[in-house]
C-alpha positions as CSV (number, residue, x, y, z in Angstrom):
1,M,300.3,66.3,222.2
2,R,297.3,68.6,221.5
3,K,296.5,66.5,218.4
4,K,296.6,63.3,220.5
5,K,294.2,64.8,223.1
6,I,291.8,65.9,220.4
7,A,292.0,62.4,218.8
8,G,291.4,60.9,222.2
9,L,288.4,63.1,222.9
10,F,287.0,62.3,219.4
11,N,287.3,58.6,220.0
12,L,285.7,58.9,223.4
13,L,282.8,60.9,221.8
14,C,282.3,58.2,219.2
15,L,282.2,55.5,221.8
16,V,279.6,57.5,223.8
17,V,277.5,57.9,220.6
18,V,277.7,54.2,219.8
19,V,276.8,53.2,223.4
20,F,273.9,55.7,223.4
21,C,272.6,54.5,220.1
22,T,272.8,50.9,221.2
23,V,271.0,51.5,224.5
24,S,268.4,53.8,223.0
25,T,267.5,51.5,220.0
26,Q,267.1,48.3,221.9
27,P,263.9,49.3,223.6
28,A,262.6,50.5,220.2
29,L,263.3,47.1,218.7
30,A,261.6,45.4,221.6
31,A,258.6,47.6,221.3
32,K,257.7,46.9,217.6
33,Y,253.9,46.6,217.2
34,R,251.3,46.1,214.6
35,R,247.9,47.7,214.9
36,I,244.5,46.6,213.7
37,S,241.2,48.0,214.6
38,L,238.5,45.8,216.0
39,E,236.3,46.7,213.1
40,D,239.0,45.6,210.6
41,Y,239.8,42.5,212.5
42,I,236.1,41.4,212.5
43,D,235.9,42.2,208.8
44,K,238.8,40.0,207.9
45,M,238.0,37.3,210.3
46,K,234.5,37.0,208.9
47,A,235.9,36.8,205.4
48,G,238.3,34.0,206.5
49,W,235.3,31.9,207.7
50,I,233.4,32.6,204.5
51,G,236.5,31.6,202.4
52,Q,236.5,28.2,204.1
53,M,232.8,27.7,203.4
54,A,233.2,28.8,199.8
55,G,236.2,26.6,199.2
56,V,234.7,23.4,200.7
57,G,231.3,24.1,199.1
58,W,232.8,24.6,195.6
59,G,235.2,21.7,195.8
60,G,233.0,19.3,197.7
61,P,231.6,17.4,194.7
62,T,235.2,16.5,193.5
63,E,236.7,15.2,196.8
64,F,239.1,12.3,196.1
65,K,237.5,11.6,192.8
66,W,240.7,12.6,191.0
67,K,243.8,11.1,192.6
68,G,247.2,11.7,191.0
69,E,245.6,13.6,188.1
70,I,244.4,17.1,187.4
71,I,240.7,17.6,187.5
72,P,239.6,18.4,183.9
73,E,238.4,21.9,183.5
74,D,234.9,20.8,182.4
75,K,234.5,18.7,185.5
76,M,234.9,21.7,187.8
77,P,231.5,22.5,189.4
78,Q,229.9,25.9,188.7
79,W,229.7,28.2,191.7
80,K,226.2,29.0,193.0
81,P,225.7,31.5,195.8
82,E,223.8,29.0,198.0
83,M,226.9,26.8,198.1
84,I,228.2,29.1,200.8
85,N,225.8,27.5,203.4
86,Q,228.1,24.6,204.5
87,F,226.7,24.0,207.9
88,G,227.0,20.2,207.6
89,Q,230.6,20.1,206.5
90,D,233.0,18.2,208.8
91,D,235.9,20.1,207.2
92,I,234.5,23.2,209.0
93,Y,232.6,22.1,212.1
94,V,235.3,19.9,213.6
95,E,237.5,22.9,214.4
96,M,234.5,24.4,216.2
97,T,234.9,21.7,218.9
98,F,238.3,23.3,219.6
99,L,236.7,26.8,219.6
100,R,234.2,25.5,222.1
101,S,236.9,24.2,224.4
102,L,238.7,27.6,224.2
103,E,235.5,29.4,224.8
104,L,234.8,27.4,228.0
105,Y,238.3,27.1,229.4
106,G,240.3,29.9,227.8
107,L,243.5,29.9,225.8
108,D,245.3,28.0,228.5
109,V,243.0,25.0,228.3
110,S,245.0,21.9,229.0
111,I,245.6,19.3,226.3
112,R,243.9,16.7,228.5
113,Q,240.7,18.8,228.7
114,A,240.9,19.3,224.9
115,G,241.2,15.6,224.6
116,I,238.2,14.9,226.7
117,D,236.1,17.4,224.7
118,F,237.2,15.9,221.4
119,A,236.5,12.4,222.7
120,N,233.0,13.5,223.4
121,S,232.4,14.9,219.9
122,G,229.4,13.4,218.1
123,Y,230.2,13.5,214.4
124,A,231.6,10.9,212.1
125,L,235.3,11.0,211.6
126,W,238.0,9.5,209.4
127,H,241.8,8.9,209.3
128,A,243.9,10.6,212.0
129,N,240.8,12.3,213.6
130,R,239.0,9.0,214.0
131,A,242.1,7.1,215.2
132,G,242.9,9.8,217.6
133,R,239.4,10.0,219.0
134,D,239.1,6.2,219.3
135,L,242.4,6.2,221.3
136,L,241.2,9.0,223.5
137,R,238.0,7.1,224.2
138,S,240.0,4.0,225.0
139,G,241.9,5.9,227.7
140,I,245.1,6.9,225.9
141,A,245.5,10.6,226.7
142,P,247.1,13.2,224.5
143,P,249.8,13.6,223.2
144,D,250.0,9.8,222.8
145,S,246.6,9.8,221.0
146,G,248.5,11.5,218.1
147,H,251.8,9.6,218.5
148,P,252.7,7.4,215.5
149,N,253.3,4.4,217.9
150,F,249.5,4.4,218.5
151,N,248.0,6.5,215.6
152,K,248.9,5.0,212.2
153,H,247.4,8.1,210.5
154,A,249.5,10.7,212.3
155,D,250.9,12.2,209.1
156,D,247.5,12.6,207.5
157,I,245.9,15.9,206.7
158,D,243.4,16.1,209.6
159,Y,244.7,19.0,211.8
160,Q,245.8,20.9,208.6
161,I,242.1,20.8,207.6
162,E,241.0,22.2,211.0
163,A,243.7,24.7,211.9
164,D,242.0,27.8,210.3
165,Y,240.5,28.7,213.6
166,A,244.0,29.0,215.2
167,G,245.0,31.7,212.7
168,L,241.7,33.5,212.7
169,I,241.9,34.2,216.4
170,S,245.7,35.0,216.2
171,P,246.1,38.1,213.9
172,G,249.8,38.8,213.6
173,L,250.4,36.2,216.4
174,P,252.2,33.2,214.9
175,N,253.3,31.8,218.2
176,V,249.7,31.7,219.5
177,A,248.8,29.6,216.4
178,I,251.8,27.3,217.0
179,E,250.8,26.8,220.7
180,L,247.2,26.0,219.7
181,G,248.6,23.3,217.4
182,E,250.6,21.9,220.4
183,T,247.3,21.6,222.3
184,F,244.8,20.6,219.6
185,G,246.9,19.2,216.8
186,R,248.5,16.6,219.0
187,L,245.2,15.1,219.8
188,M,245.4,13.3,216.4
189,N,248.6,14.3,214.6
190,Y,252.4,14.3,214.9
191,G,255.3,15.4,212.7
192,D,254.3,16.6,209.3
193,G,250.7,16.1,210.1
194,L,251.0,18.5,213.0
195,Y,253.2,21.0,211.1
196,G,250.6,21.3,208.3
197,G,248.1,22.8,210.8
198,Q,250.7,25.1,212.3
199,F,251.7,26.2,208.8
200,V,248.0,27.0,207.9
201,G,247.5,28.9,211.2
202,G,250.7,30.9,210.5
203,M,249.5,31.9,207.1
204,Y,246.2,33.1,208.5
205,A,247.9,35.1,211.2
206,E,249.9,37.0,208.6
207,A,247.0,37.4,206.2
208,F,245.5,40.1,208.5
209,F,248.5,42.4,207.7
210,E,249.9,41.2,204.4
211,K,248.5,40.7,200.9
212,D,251.5,39.3,199.1
213,M,251.0,35.6,198.9
214,I,254.7,34.7,198.8
215,R,255.2,36.6,202.1
216,I,252.1,35.0,203.6
217,I,253.4,31.5,202.7
218,Q,256.9,32.3,204.0
219,A,255.3,33.4,207.3
220,G,253.5,30.1,207.6
221,L,256.7,28.3,206.7
222,A,258.5,30.1,209.6
223,C,256.1,28.3,212.0
224,V,257.4,24.9,210.9
225,P,260.8,23.3,211.9
226,K,263.2,23.7,209.0
227,K,264.6,20.2,208.9
228,T,261.4,18.4,208.1
229,Q,259.9,17.0,204.9
230,F,256.9,19.4,205.3
231,A,259.1,22.4,205.3
232,E,261.1,21.0,202.3
233,C,257.8,20.5,200.4
234,I,256.8,24.2,200.9
235,R,260.2,25.4,199.9
236,D,260.1,23.2,196.8
237,V,256.7,24.6,195.6
238,L,258.0,28.2,196.2
239,A,261.1,27.4,194.1
240,W,259.1,25.6,191.3
241,H,256.6,28.5,191.2
242,K,259.5,30.9,190.7
243,K,260.8,28.8,187.8
244,N,257.4,28.3,186.3
245,P,255.4,31.4,187.2
246,D,252.9,31.0,184.4
247,D,252.5,27.2,184.3
248,W,250.8,25.8,187.3
249,K,250.4,22.4,185.6
250,K,254.2,22.1,185.4
251,T,254.6,22.8,189.1
252,W,251.8,20.3,189.8
253,Q,253.7,17.7,187.8
254,L,256.9,18.3,189.8
255,I,254.9,18.0,193.1
256,G,253.6,14.7,191.9
257,E,256.9,13.3,190.9
258,K,258.4,13.9,194.4
259,Y,255.5,13.9,196.8
260,Q,253.2,11.4,195.1
261,D,255.6,8.9,193.3
262,N,258.7,8.9,195.5
263,P,258.3,6.5,198.4
264,E,260.9,8.4,200.5
265,Y,258.3,11.2,200.8
266,R,255.5,8.8,201.7
267,R,257.2,6.9,204.5
268,F,254.2,7.2,206.8
269,S,251.4,7.5,204.3
270,C,248.4,5.5,205.4
271,D,248.0,4.4,201.7
272,K,250.8,3.9,199.2
273,G,248.6,4.0,196.1
274,D,247.1,6.9,194.1
275,F,245.0,7.9,197.1
276,N,247.2,10.4,199.1
277,I,245.9,12.1,202.2
278,D,249.4,13.0,203.5
279,A,249.6,16.5,204.8
280,K,252.6,17.5,202.6
281,I,251.1,17.0,199.1
282,N,247.8,18.5,200.1
283,A,249.5,21.5,201.7
284,A,251.3,21.9,198.3
285,Y,247.9,22.0,196.6
286,I,246.8,24.7,199.1
287,I,249.6,27.0,198.1
288,M,249.3,26.2,194.4
289,G,246.0,28.1,194.5
290,L,247.5,30.9,196.5
291,L,250.5,31.3,194.3
292,Y,248.9,30.8,190.9
293,G,245.5,32.3,191.8
294,E,246.9,35.8,191.6
295,S,244.7,36.9,194.6
296,D,241.6,36.2,192.5
297,P,238.9,34.3,194.6
298,D,237.7,32.1,191.7
299,K,241.1,31.3,190.3
300,T,242.5,30.5,193.7
301,I,239.8,28.1,194.7
302,I,239.6,26.5,191.2
303,I,243.4,25.8,191.0
304,S,243.5,24.3,194.5
305,T,240.5,22.1,193.7
306,R,241.8,21.0,190.3
307,C,245.0,19.7,191.8
308,G,242.9,16.8,193.1
309,Q,243.2,14.5,196.1
310,D,241.5,16.2,199.1
311,S,240.0,18.7,196.7
312,D,237.5,20.3,199.1
313,C,239.7,20.7,202.1
314,N,242.6,22.3,200.2
315,P,240.5,25.0,198.5
316,S,238.8,25.6,201.8
317,N,242.2,26.4,203.4
318,A,243.3,28.5,200.4
319,G,240.0,30.3,200.2
320,G,240.1,31.1,203.9
321,V,243.6,32.6,203.7
322,L,242.9,34.6,200.6
323,F,239.5,35.9,201.8
324,T,241.1,37.1,205.0
325,T,243.4,39.4,203.0
326,I,240.4,40.7,201.1
327,G,237.9,41.4,204.0
328,F,234.2,40.6,204.2
329,K,233.0,44.0,202.9
330,N,235.2,43.7,199.8
331,L,234.2,40.1,198.9
332,P,232.3,39.6,195.6
333,E,228.6,39.5,196.4
334,R,228.2,36.0,195.0
335,F,230.0,34.7,198.1
336,T,227.9,36.5,200.7
337,S,224.4,37.2,199.2
338,A,222.9,33.8,200.1
339,L,224.5,33.3,203.5
340,N,221.9,32.1,206.0
341,P,222.9,33.8,209.3
342,E,220.6,31.4,211.3
343,G,222.0,28.2,209.9
344,K,223.6,26.2,212.7
345,F,226.9,24.4,212.1
346,S,226.2,20.7,212.8
347,H,227.3,19.3,216.2
348,T,228.1,22.9,217.5
349,P,226.2,25.6,219.3
350,Y,227.2,28.1,216.7
351,N,225.5,29.9,213.8
352,F,227.6,32.4,211.7
353,P,227.0,35.5,214.0
354,M,227.8,33.4,217.1
355,L,230.9,32.1,215.3
356,V,232.0,35.7,214.8
357,E,231.2,36.5,218.4
358,V,233.2,33.7,219.9
359,S,236.2,34.4,217.6
360,T,236.1,38.1,218.7
361,K,236.0,37.0,222.4
362,L,239.0,34.7,221.9
363,V,241.1,37.2,219.9
364,R,241.0,39.6,222.9
365,Q,242.5,36.9,225.1
366,A,245.1,36.0,222.4
367,V,246.3,39.6,222.1
368,V,246.7,40.1,225.8
369,K,248.3,36.7,226.3
370,A,250.9,37.5,223.7
371,G,251.9,40.7,225.5
372,G,249.8,43.1,223.4
373,R,247.0,45.5,224.5
374,I,243.7,46.9,223.5
375,E,243.5,50.7,223.1
376,K,240.9,53.2,222.0
377,D,241.3,55.4,218.9
378,S,240.2,59.0,218.6
379,K,236.6,57.9,217.9
380,G,236.4,55.5,220.8
381,G,236.9,52.4,218.7
382,E,239.0,49.5,219.9
383,V,242.4,48.9,218.4
384,F,244.5,45.8,219.0
385,V,248.2,46.6,219.5
386,I,250.0,43.4,218.6
387,P,253.7,42.8,219.4
388,V,255.8,41.6,216.5
389,A,257.5,38.3,217.4
390,E,259.6,35.8,215.5
391,P,257.8,32.4,215.2
392,R,259.1,29.8,217.6
393,P,258.4,26.4,215.9
394,G,258.7,23.2,217.9
395,K,261.4,20.7,217.5
396,A,261.7,18.6,214.3
397,E,259.9,15.3,214.6
398,Q,259.0,12.8,211.8
399,C,256.5,10.0,212.1
400,W,258.9,7.3,210.8
401,E,261.5,8.3,213.4
402,P,259.4,9.4,216.3
403,G,260.5,10.5,219.8
404,P,259.4,8.6,222.9
405,I,255.8,8.3,223.9
406,A,254.6,10.2,227.0
407,N,252.9,7.1,228.6
408,S,249.9,9.4,229.0
409,R,246.6,7.8,230.3
410,F,243.4,9.3,231.4
411,T,242.6,8.9,235.1
412,E,239.5,7.2,236.3
413,A,237.9,10.5,237.0
414,E,238.8,11.8,233.6
415,M,237.3,8.7,231.9
416,E,234.1,9.4,233.7
417,Q,233.9,12.7,231.9
418,I,234.1,11.0,228.5
419,T,230.4,10.3,228.1
420,A,231.0,8.7,224.7
421,V,232.4,5.8,226.7
422,T,230.1,5.7,229.6
423,G,227.1,6.8,227.5
424,R,225.3,10.1,227.2
425,D,222.8,10.9,229.9
426,M,219.5,10.5,228.2
427,S,217.4,10.1,231.3
428,K,215.3,13.3,230.8
429,A,214.7,12.6,227.1
430,I,213.5,9.0,227.7
431,E,211.4,9.9,230.7
432,K,209.5,12.4,228.6
433,F,209.3,10.2,225.5
434,A,208.5,6.8,227.2
435,P,208.1,7.0,231.0
436,G,209.5,4.0,232.8
437,W,212.1,3.1,230.2
438,K,215.8,3.7,230.7
439,I,218.7,4.1,228.2
440,Q,222.2,2.7,228.5
441,K,225.3,3.0,226.4
442,C,224.0,5.8,224.1
443,G,226.8,7.2,222.1
444,S,227.2,11.0,221.5
445,E,227.4,10.9,217.7
446,M,224.6,12.4,215.6
447,D,223.2,14.5,218.6
448,P,221.0,12.0,220.5
449,G,218.0,13.4,222.2
450,L,214.3,14.1,221.9
451,Y,213.3,16.0,218.8
452,A,210.0,17.8,218.2
453,D,210.2,17.1,214.5
454,L,212.5,14.6,212.7
455,N,212.3,13.0,209.3
456,G,208.7,14.0,208.9
457,R,207.4,12.8,212.3
458,K,206.7,14.5,215.6
459,N,208.2,13.7,219.0
460,V,211.0,11.5,217.9
461,L,213.7,10.0,220.1
462,L,217.1,9.7,218.5
463,T,219.7,7.3,219.9
464,H,223.1,6.1,218.6
465,P,225.3,3.1,219.4
466,L,228.1,3.7,221.9
467,N,230.7,2.4,219.4
468,R,231.2,0.1,216.5
469,E,230.5,-3.0,218.5
470,T,228.2,-1.8,221.3
471,G,224.6,-0.9,220.7
472,C,222.5,1.6,222.6
473,V,220.0,-0.2,224.8
474,L,216.5,0.8,225.9
475,T,215.3,-1.2,228.9
476,K,212.2,-1.7,231.0
477,K,210.9,-4.3,233.4
478,V,207.3,-5.2,232.4
479,A,204.6,-7.6,233.7
480,I,203.0,-9.6,231.0
481,P,199.3,-10.2,232.0
482,A,198.3,-13.8,232.4
483,G,195.9,-15.2,229.8
484,K,196.0,-12.2,227.5
485,E,197.6,-11.4,224.2
486,T,200.4,-8.9,224.6
487,V,202.2,-7.2,221.7
488,L,205.0,-4.7,221.7
489,H,204.3,-2.1,219.1
490,M,207.2,0.2,217.8
491,T,207.4,2.8,215.1
492,V,211.1,3.1,214.1
493,G,213.1,5.0,211.5
494,H,216.6,5.6,210.2
495,H,218.8,8.4,208.8
496,P,218.4,8.8,205.0
497,Q,222.0,7.8,204.5
498,G,222.2,5.0,207.1
499,D,220.7,1.9,208.6
500,W,220.8,0.0,211.9
501,I,219.8,-3.4,213.4
502,L,216.8,-3.5,215.7
503,I,217.2,-6.3,218.3
504,V,214.5,-7.1,220.8
505,R,215.3,-9.3,223.9
506,A,213.1,-10.5,226.8
507,D,215.1,-11.7,229.8
508,G,218.1,-12.0,227.5
509,A,216.4,-14.2,224.9
510,E,216.2,-12.7,221.4
511,E,212.7,-12.1,220.2
512,L,213.5,-10.2,217.0
513,E,216.5,-9.0,214.9
514,Y,215.7,-6.8,211.9
515,T,217.6,-4.3,209.8
516,I,216.0,-0.9,209.6
517,A,217.1,0.5,206.2
518,A,215.8,2.1,203.0
519,D,214.7,-1.2,201.5
520,S,212.7,-2.2,204.6
521,A,211.3,1.1,205.9
522,Q,209.0,2.9,203.6
523,D,209.6,6.6,203.6
524,G,212.2,6.1,206.3
525,W,209.8,4.6,208.8
526,L,208.6,1.1,209.8
527,E,205.9,-0.3,212.0
528,V,207.2,-3.3,214.0
529,E,205.2,-5.7,216.2
530,V,206.6,-8.3,218.5
531,D,204.2,-10.9,220.0
532,L,205.1,-11.4,223.7
533,S,202.0,-13.6,224.5
534,H,204.2,-16.6,225.2
535,L,205.6,-14.8,228.2
536,T,202.1,-14.6,229.8
537,G,202.1,-14.1,233.6
538,K,205.8,-13.3,233.8
539,E,207.7,-10.2,234.7
540,V,210.5,-9.8,232.2
541,K,213.2,-7.3,231.3
542,L,212.7,-6.0,227.8
543,E,215.7,-4.7,225.9
544,L,215.4,-2.7,222.6
545,V,218.9,-2.5,221.0
546,N,220.0,0.1,218.5
547,Q,222.8,-2.1,217.1
548,P,225.4,-0.7,214.6
549,N,225.5,-2.1,211.1
550,G,228.6,-0.9,209.2
551,W,229.1,2.4,211.2
552,A,227.6,4.9,208.8
553,Y,224.8,7.1,210.2
554,E,223.8,4.5,212.7
555,A,221.2,6.5,214.6
556,A,217.9,4.9,215.5
557,Y,214.7,7.0,215.3
558,W,212.0,6.0,217.8
559,Q,208.5,7.5,217.2
560,R,206.5,5.0,219.3
561,I,207.2,2.3,221.9
562,E,204.0,0.8,223.4
563,L,202.8,-2.5,225.0
564,V,199.3,-3.3,223.9
565,T,197.3,-6.0,225.8
566,K,194.0,-7.4,224.5
């Protein structure tokens, strides 16, 4: 009997111990945190932006010149420190539109507001970005602007190119990066096209705390639904690297056989030939640099570039992830010595210091939003206390088997906010440049406005067509004096890489149509005269039209508009 009592007490004691351990360890598991000082965060975040600029600058001259083939070693450009100043690169400044929305409206910005802001962007776009923006401007609101029923480029690389910002403001916070993809990535992408950006964001988030590239890639992979071709592609490259750790060209060949040549893995490619802008294969080329680059900046960027296809975007993503692990103060001087801190990223309010500032502002919001906190260390420095959380990817979707559309449309009030449709307000600029004239249907691209200096001339008005079919119109009602010679004098110019059609109308009747281009405008400028003497004694409505001509740098430069009567 005594032995039974002792055994019973022993069992009861064991049960109490088990219960105590279970209860006491659960809060510990729930309270797992990572810590990074503000100083270290800024150092790594700055390096991430620099890595993007280095990758796109170095690979830029090769973009889509080698499709389905490895770029020969002797065709790889030589790095020069001044290549870091990539302020006019769409592979970088597009994502700053998203940063600006976040800066203005916070991390909880609605997808509809994000869509309005993207619709109002003023830069040239291609593929999923352009299709998405065109849909937004037509009134189709997100997420339908990225849905494959409307957007035939939804599996393209676009959000993958632009997702670096999401990880750079989400250190150790993969779910913040995923959520940002659900807001901004769905403006133009769906399925694998969306997952590519969430994968990139997840890698950056991990790169603040991890240096091992396989673990960083696995962290990005955990942000993607498992049963998707995108996830399959990343798993394949990891497996092929394991089998061929010293032969990146062999792995490149295996990638090509499956993700370039097999039509089952290009079911929603916008082009079925050698050209391949699908997110999957280009993501494979990103991690080729990370896996085979051995954490060396030059080798990482060079391998990602030499894989071909979108060979400036891919090394930009790879360079950004790697440089984040290294930190700005540890980067080789050749990547930082020529940086121009005052250079402004085109179509944005940001230079490099401002970019760092806004990223720092947003990361504070991200940490708190995710349940973390900001503490002070013993020296008074700020420390981000970041909760560890398993990534929660969205549901699996594929462009060739899409889910239902949302039937999402902008309201009339929202459409009024899309000035790219209604036309940018240029009233102040035109009143200062040419009093009495008005501007209608001026698009937002190429930053319209009055410039003190432009293309070698002073006091220049820049306009842009509203869209591919609709020109920007300058109008004024004028009285043509009776019995006198009246001539409309104009000095007009064009962007060095573009042209446009100048149309002059009087009461709807065409008086002139002339292409303003390099072969017609000496040194970019042209003096134009239109004789209006046949309208003597009449009051007429003059229209000067900046008509698009092929949709490449369609801005009109106006340096003089004057009616001269003799």
